[in-house]
C-alpha positions, 0 to 999 in steps of 0.5 A, spaced: 837 106 605 842 106 611 841 109 618 844 116 620 849 116 625 847 123 627 845 121 634 845 125 641 852 123 642 854 126 636 851 133 637 853 133 644 860 132 642 860 137 636 857 142 642 863 141 646 868 142 641 865 149 639 864 151 646 872 149 647 873 154 642 871 160 647 876 158 652 882 160 648 884 167 650 890 170 653 889 167 659 891 160 657 895 162 650 901 158 653 897 152 653 894 152 646 900 153 641 896 152 634 895 159 631 889 156 627 885 154 634 886 161 637 884 165 631 878 161 630 877 162 638 877 169 637 873 169 631 868 165 634 867 170 640 867 176 635 861 173 631 858 171 637 858 178 639 856 180 632 850 176 633 848 179 639 849 186 635 845 183 630 839 182 635 840 189 638 840 192 631 834 188 629 830 190 635 832 197 635 831 198 628 824 195 628 822 198 635 824 205 632 820 203 625 814 201 629 814 207 634 815 212 629 811 210 623 813 216 619 820 215 620 823 213 614 826 206 614 833 208 613 833 212 619 831 206 623 836 202 620 842 207 622 839 208 629 839 201 630 847 200 627 849 206 632 846 202 638 849 195 636 856 198 634 856 201 641 854 195 645 859 191 640 865 195 642 864 194 649 863 186 649 869 185 644 873 189 648 872 185 654 870 178 652 873 177 645 880 181 645 880 181 653 882 188 654 881 190 661 885 197 660 879 202 661 883 209 661 879 214 658 885 216 652 886 208 650 878 207 650 876 213 647 882 211 641 879 204 641 872 206 641 873 211 635 877 206 631 872 201 632 866 206 630 871 208 624 872 201 621 865 199 623 862 205 619 865 202 613 860 196 614 855 201 616 855 205 610 854 199 606 849 196 610 843 202 609 845 202 602 844 195 601 838 195 605 835 200 600 837 196 594 834 190 597 828 193 599 827 198 593 829 195 587 828 187 589 822 188 593 825 184 599 822 184 606 825 189 610 827 185 616 830 180 611 834 185 608 837 188 614 839 181 616 843 180 610 846 187 610 849 186 617 852 179 615 855 182 609 859 187 613 862 183 618 868 179 615 872 186 614 870 188 621 873 183 624 879 183 621 880 190 621 879 191 628 883 185 630 889 188 627 888 196 628 883 197 634 886 191 638 893 191 636 893 183 634 896 179 629 891 177 624 893 170 624 894 169 632 
């Protein structure tokens, strides 16, 4: 029967704390010594890029599914995956991992590794969409969101360690 302590001030403080995680990049690594904060900062940026990729994937998949109604929904899903993986690579390279070196060789190798690791999740994604739609009669849009979410954790850790050559916990 009490009153909630959740007011506008608490919400603003929370948003400030979340936004402060984004500032911990290579440029001020010396100021922040807590590896957990740096790790969460990088993960937050990676998943923000992933969220934009989810939106790109979702829109592209639905667009192809709508514009080509005879196209099987799994083909639309695969096209959406490819478009979102490409945009995610460049956003992660620039923002999440702050890698500004764009030599053709290095970027090509990184892109190949990013696509390779992301493809592990991408193989799981259409299979999961298929199972959810065909076996459980789930709506396609919801199954697409669940499948993308299921593949994201491994993508972060694999790409952090091998594509962008960073320690996992840093």
